[in-house]
C-alpha positions in Angstrom: 264.5 -44.3 55.8 263.2 -41.5 53.2 259.5 -39.5 52.8 258.7 -41.8 49.4 260.0 -45.0 51.0 257.7 -44.3 54.4 254.7 -43.2 51.4 255.0 -46.6 49.4 254.8 -48.1 52.9 252.1 -46.6 54.8 250.1 -45.5 51.7 249.9 -49.6 51.3 249.1 -50.2 54.9 245.8 -47.8 54.5 244.3 -49.6 51.6 242.0 -51.7 53.8 240.0 -49.0 55.2 237.4 -47.9 52.7 235.5 -45.3 54.7 237.1 -42.7 53.2 234.4 -41.1 51.1 234.5 -37.1 50.8 231.2 -35.6 50.8 229.1 -33.1 52.8 231.4 -30.1 53.2 231.5 -26.9 50.7 234.3 -24.5 52.3 235.2 -21.9 49.5 238.7 -20.6 48.8 240.1 -17.9 50.9 242.5 -15.0 49.9 245.7 -16.1 51.6 244.8 -19.7 51.9 245.9 -22.6 49.8 242.8 -25.1 48.7 238.8 -25.7 48.6 236.6 -28.0 48.8 234.8 -27.0 45.9 236.4 -27.0 42.8 236.8 -30.4 40.5 240.0 -32.0 40.1 241.6 -35.4 40.0 239.5 -38.3 40.7 239.5 -41.1 43.8 236.4 -41.0 46.0 232.6 -38.7 45.6 231.9 -35.6 46.7 228.2 -35.3 48.1 227.5 -32.8 44.6 228.6 -36.4 42.7 231.9 -35.2 42.1 235.0 -37.5 42.1 237.6 -36.4 43.9 241.1 -37.5 44.7 242.4 -37.9 48.3 246.1 -38.5 49.5 245.1 -41.8 51.8 247.6 -42.9 53.9 248.3 -44.4 57.9 250.1 -41.9 60.1 252.4 -44.9 61.3 251.9 -48.6 60.9 253.6 -49.6 64.6 251.0 -50.9 66.1 250.6 -52.3 70.3 247.3 -54.8 69.1 247.1 -58.0 67.9 243.8 -57.6 65.8 243.4 -61.6 63.8 242.2 -59.9 60.9 244.8 -56.6 60.5 247.9 -56.5 58.1 249.7 -54.3 60.9 248.5 -56.5 63.9 251.4 -56.3 66.2 252.8 -60.2 66.0 253.2 -59.6 62.0 256.6 -59.2 61.4 257.1 -56.6 58.6 259.0 -53.1 58.1 257.4 -50.3 60.9 257.7 -47.0 59.8 255.8 -43.7 61.0 255.5 -40.0 59.6 256.4 -37.1 61.5 253.6 -34.6 62.0 256.2 -31.8 59.5 256.7 -34.9 56.8 253.1 -35.6 56.6 252.0 -31.9 56.3 255.0 -30.8 53.5 253.6 -34.4 52.1 250.0 -33.4 51.6 250.7 -29.6 50.0 253.7 -31.6 47.6 251.2 -33.2 46.4 248.1 -30.6 46.3 250.4 -28.1 44.8 251.0 -30.6 42.0 247.2 -31.2 41.6 247.7 -35.2 42.8 244.9 -34.7 44.9 242.2 -32.7 46.5 242.8 -33.4 50.4 244.0 -35.8 53.1 242.0 -39.4 54.8 244.6 -39.8 57.5 244.4 -43.1 59.7 247.4 -44.8 61.7 247.7 -47.8 63.9 248.1 -47.2 67.6 251.1 -46.4 68.1 252.5 -46.4 71.8 248.8 -45.6 73.5 245.6 -44.3 71.2 246.2 -40.7 73.0 249.8 -40.4 72.0 248.3 -41.2 68.4 245.4 -39.4 68.4 247.4 -36.6 69.3 250.0 -36.8 66.4 247.1 -36.6 64.2 246.0 -33.8 65.4 249.2 -32.1 65.1 249.7 -32.8 61.6 245.7 -30.9 61.2 247.0 -28.4 62.7 249.8 -28.0 60.6 248.1 -28.4 57.6 245.5 -25.8 59.0 247.5 -23.3 60.8 251.5 -23.5 59.4 250.5 -24.3 56.1 247.2 -22.4 55.0 245.9 -25.8 54.0 242.0 -25.2 53.3 241.4 -28.6 51.1 239.2 -31.4 52.8 240.6 -33.5 55.8 239.3 -37.1 57.0 240.6 -38.0 60.8 240.1 -40.9 62.4 239.0 -41.0 65.8 241.0 -43.1 68.1 239.3 -45.4 69.9 239.9 -44.6 73.8 241.4 -41.5 72.8 240.5 -39.2 75.2 237.8 -36.1 74.2 239.6 -33.3 74.0 242.3 -34.8 71.9 239.1 -35.9 69.8 237.3 -32.6 70.0 240.8 -30.2 68.7 240.8 -32.3 65.9 237.7 -32.2 64.7 237.7 -28.3 65.0 240.4 -28.8 61.7 238.4 -32.3 60.5 235.9 -32.5 57.8 235.5 -35.6 58.9 235.9 -38.2 61.4 235.5 -42.0 61.7 235.4 -44.5 64.2 235.7 -48.3 62.9 233.3 -50.8 64.6 234.8 -53.6 62.5 233.1 -56.2 63.9 229.4 -56.5 64.5 229.6 -57.6 68.2 231.4 -57.7 71.3 232.0 -61.3 70.9 233.4 -61.2 68.0 235.4 -57.9 69.2 236.1 -60.4 72.4 237.7 -62.9 69.9 239.7 -61.3 67.1 240.5 -58.3 68.7 241.3 -59.0 72.5 242.9 -55.9 73.2 239.7 -53.3 72.4 237.0 -53.0 74.0 233.0 -52.1 72.5 232.9 -48.6 74.9 236.1 -47.4 73.7 235.0 -47.7 69.7 231.5 -45.9 70.7 232.8 -43.5 73.2 234.8 -41.7 71.0 231.5 -42.0 68.6 229.4 -40.4 70.6 231.8 -37.8 71.8 231.7 -36.9 68.2 228.0 -36.7 67.3 227.6 -34.7 70.5 229.9 -32.1 69.7 228.0 -32.4 66.1 224.7 -31.2 67.2 226.5 -29.1 69.7 228.6 -27.0 67.1 225.9 -26.6 64.9 222.9 -25.3 67.2 226.3 -23.0 68.2 226.6 -21.5 64.6 222.6 -21.1 64.4 223.6 -18.1 67.5 227.1 -17.7 66.3 226.9 -17.4 62.6 231.5 -17.5 62.9 231.4 -19.9 64.9 234.0 -22.6 64.5 232.4 -25.6 62.4 233.0 -29.4 64.0 233.2 -32.0 61.1 231.3 -30.3 58.9 230.5 -33.3 57.3 229.5 -35.7 59.8 231.4 -38.7 61.4 231.2 -42.5 59.3 232.9 -46.4 60.4 233.7 -49.2 59.1 232.3 -53.3 59.3 234.1 -56.0 58.5 232.1 -58.8 56.6 232.6 -62.3 56.6 235.4 -62.2 59.4 232.5 -63.6 62.5 229.2 -65.6 61.5 227.0 -63.0 61.9 224.3 -62.6 59.4 222.8 -60.2 57.4 220.0 -59.1 59.5 222.2 -58.6 62.7 224.4 -56.0 60.2 221.7 -54.2 59.4 219.9 -53.9 62.6 223.4 -52.5 64.1 223.6 -50.0 60.6 220.3 -48.8 61.7 221.0 -48.3 65.1 224.3 -46.4 64.6 222.6 -43.9 61.9 219.2 -43.1 65.1 221.9 -43.2 67.5 224.5 -41.2 66.3 223.5 -39.9 63.1 226.3 -41.4 61.3 226.6 -40.3 57.3 227.6 -43.7 56.5 228.5 -46.6 57.3 231.0 -48.6 55.2 231.7 -52.5 54.6 234.7 -53.9 54.0 234.6 -57.6 52.5 237.1 -59.4 54.8 240.5 -60.1 53.1 242.6 -63.1 54.5 245.8 -61.2 55.2 246.8 -63.7 58.0 246.7 -67.2 58.8 245.5 -66.8 62.2 243.1 -70.3 63.0 240.2 -67.9 64.8 239.8 -66.7 61.5 237.4 -68.7 58.1 239.3 -70.3 55.9 237.4 -68.3 52.8 238.5 -68.9 49.2 237.7 -65.2 48.0 236.9 -62.5 49.9 232.7 -62.3 50.1 232.2 -59.1 47.3 229.1 -60.5 46.6 227.7 -59.9 50.1 229.3 -56.6 50.4 227.9 -55.2 47.2 224.6 -56.4 48.4 224.7 -54.8 52.1 225.9 -51.7 49.9 222.2 -51.9 48.6 220.3 -52.8 51.6 222.1 -49.7 53.4 220.9 -47.4 51.1 217.7 -48.3 51.3 218.0 -47.7 54.5 219.1 -44.5 54.3 217.6 -43.1 51.1 214.0 -44.9 50.9 212.9 -45.0 54.6 212.8 -49.2 54.7 213.6 -50.3 58.2 216.0 -53.3 58.8 212.9 -55.3 59.4 211.7 -54.8 56.5 214.7 -55.8 54.1 215.0 -59.0 56.1 213.6 -60.8 59.2 214.0 -63.8 61.0 213.3 -66.0 58.2 215.2 -64.5 55.9 218.3 -63.3 57.1 220.6 -63.4 54.8 220.6 -60.7 51.8 219.6 -62.6 48.5 222.8 -63.6 46.2 220.8 -62.9 43.2 218.3 -60.2 43.8 219.2 -56.5 44.7 217.2 -56.2 48.2 214.2 -53.9 46.9 213.5 -56.9 44.7 212.8 -59.3 46.9 211.2 -57.2 49.4 208.7 -56.8 46.3 208.6 -60.4 45.9 208.0 -60.9 49.4 205.0 -58.6 49.5 203.1 -59.0 46.4 199.9 -57.4 48.5 201.7 -54.0 47.9 201.7 -54.2 44.0 201.2 -52.6 41.3 201.6 -49.5 42.3 199.4 -46.7 40.4 202.0 -44.5 39.0 199.5 -41.5 38.8 198.1 -41.6 41.8 200.5 -43.1 44.2 202.3 -40.8 46.9 206.1 -40.4 47.2 206.9 -43.1 49.5 205.3 -45.8 47.5 207.1 -45.1 44.6 209.7 -45.8 46.5 208.8 -49.0 47.5 209.2 -49.7 43.2 212.1 -52.1 42.4 213.6 -49.5 39.6 212.4 -46.6 40.8 214.9 -44.1 42.5 214.5 -40.7 44.4 215.0 -39.1 41.5 212.3 -40.7 39.1 210.4 -40.9 41.7 210.4 -37.0 42.2 210.6 -36.9 38.4 206.7 -38.5 38.1 205.3 -36.9 40.9 206.6 -33.5 39.0 205.4 -34.5 35.4 201.9 -35.9 36.6 201.0 -32.1 37.4 200.8 -31.4 34.3 199.4 -34.7 32.4 198.4 -38.1 32.7 201.8 -40.4 32.3 201.5 -43.4 30.4 204.6 -45.9 29.7 206.3 -44.0 26.9 206.0 -40.7 28.8 207.8 -42.6 31.7 210.6 -43.4 29.5 210.5 -40.0 28.0 211.2 -38.1 31.7 214.0 -41.2 32.2 212.2 -44.2 33.8 214.7 -47.4 33.1 211.2 -50.0 33.2 213.3 -52.9 32.8 212.3 -53.8 37.1 209.8 -51.4 37.2 207.3 -52.1 34.7 206.1 -55.7 37.2 205.3 -53.6 39.9 203.4 -50.3 38.5 200.5 -49.6 36.6 200.2 -46.3 33.9 195.9 -45.7 34.3 195.2 -49.0 34.9 197.4 -51.2 32.8 200.2 -53.1 33.4 203.1 -52.9 30.6 202.8 -55.1 28.2 203.4 -58.8 29.1 204.4 -57.2 32.7 201.9 -59.6 34.1 203.1 -62.6 35.3 203.6 -65.2 38.5 206.4 -64.4 41.3 208.3 -66.7 40.0 208.7 -65.9 37.0 209.6 -62.1 37.6 212.2 -63.4 39.3 213.7 -65.3 36.7 213.5 -62.5 34.6 215.4 -60.0 37.4 217.4 -62.3 37.8 218.7 -63.1 34.0 218.7 -59.2 33.1 221.4 -58.6 35.6 223.5 -61.9 35.2 226.6 -61.0 34.0 226.9 -61.7 30.2 227.7 -65.3 29.1 231.1 -65.4 27.0 230.2 -65.3 23.3 230.7 -68.7 20.9 234.4 -66.7 19.6 235.2 -66.5 23.0 234.8 -62.6 23.3 232.7 -60.6 26.0 231.4 -57.4 26.8 233.8 -55.7 28.8 232.8 -55.6 32.7 232.7 -52.5 35.3 234.6 -55.2 37.0 237.0 -56.7 35.4 238.9 -58.8 36.3 238.6 -59.7 40.1 235.8 -58.0 40.5 232.7 -59.3 42.1 230.0 -61.9 40.3 227.0 -59.2 39.1 225.9 -57.7 36.1 227.0 -54.1 35.0 223.1 -53.3 35.3 223.1 -54.5 38.9 226.3 -52.3 39.8 225.2 -49.1 38.6 221.6 -49.9 39.8 222.9 -49.4 43.6 225.7 -47.1 42.1 223.2 -44.4 41.2 220.6 -45.2 43.9 217.7 -45.8 41.5 217.2 -49.3 43.4 
């Protein structure tokens, strides 16, 4: 089978892995080497400074010894099985880069022969790119669960980011849907990567030329909707992973039925709206200093599908509001729906010069569509904004609901044309920009 046909099969098989963001690394170009991690290029994924970049996202192999119920490449499924060689994949990456198709490589794999055998193939590919081909661009490698710490350590020297997909929220669910995998095989490599990252940072403080280990950090992915765990359980798990392993991101992937295994739930469509709300809640954990217990609790174990999590928290905690923008500290401003990290910092800076009113907030870029119900300027509410909880909820829900078709059948174009999730453009933009 030629390389083009392998790419068609293995590129398509990689689409279910969403943890392919590129961020946190700034390696400049070097004489005698090809590529860098700073110049702008074609678009597909996001970098830490907001640029859109492209990655060649592909599996090394779809041969798998495991039979996970939710996986399109599981052992019991009849489909064409192919694998690259390290040389083929390295040369393919270089060809794509030279044509300006990509700026980096996202390389995962099914578990072929054994975890160590698979991890060794990924390592050989990275070595060829870095040492033989002189590739200086971005590389994201999967750390294969169950692989030896030494192979993961060697791979991390060549990778900018690594990830180990935890996939299911509990050990019970893992035993049900992925009986060949063990919790320890997933958390073990995750812990090894975290330990190596911390050790590398300390070593580079003493020796500037010491090799960096996974400078962009590590990430993981959770499948949402394949098992009955509620959002509170998922948020607690994500919070624990951030705290214990210092992850850069936890990615959430709405379960897509790719097989008719009786262990899987019968869903009419992927739970995309739930995935969207989990991403918003995750943003609150990472950037807004919320805890999982504030976002959800035993009385409210599921995220509200009509409201973003920050607005939901605000309506459940009316005693915290209104927040006076001319006196509130940074932490209090972050709690206001509609005020993001950038907006809060702008308010702190602007009020050092003069007192702020609502016109001043508009001028510095604060969007008052949600914030006006929860703030005061000089002790005054925005005109008509002081109202009861139910009315505020109704107004916010209406504000972010997708527009209804016009009488003539036409409608405003959505960011999510076709099979996109059932939420409005404003709602999607708010979570993408962080202005929650």
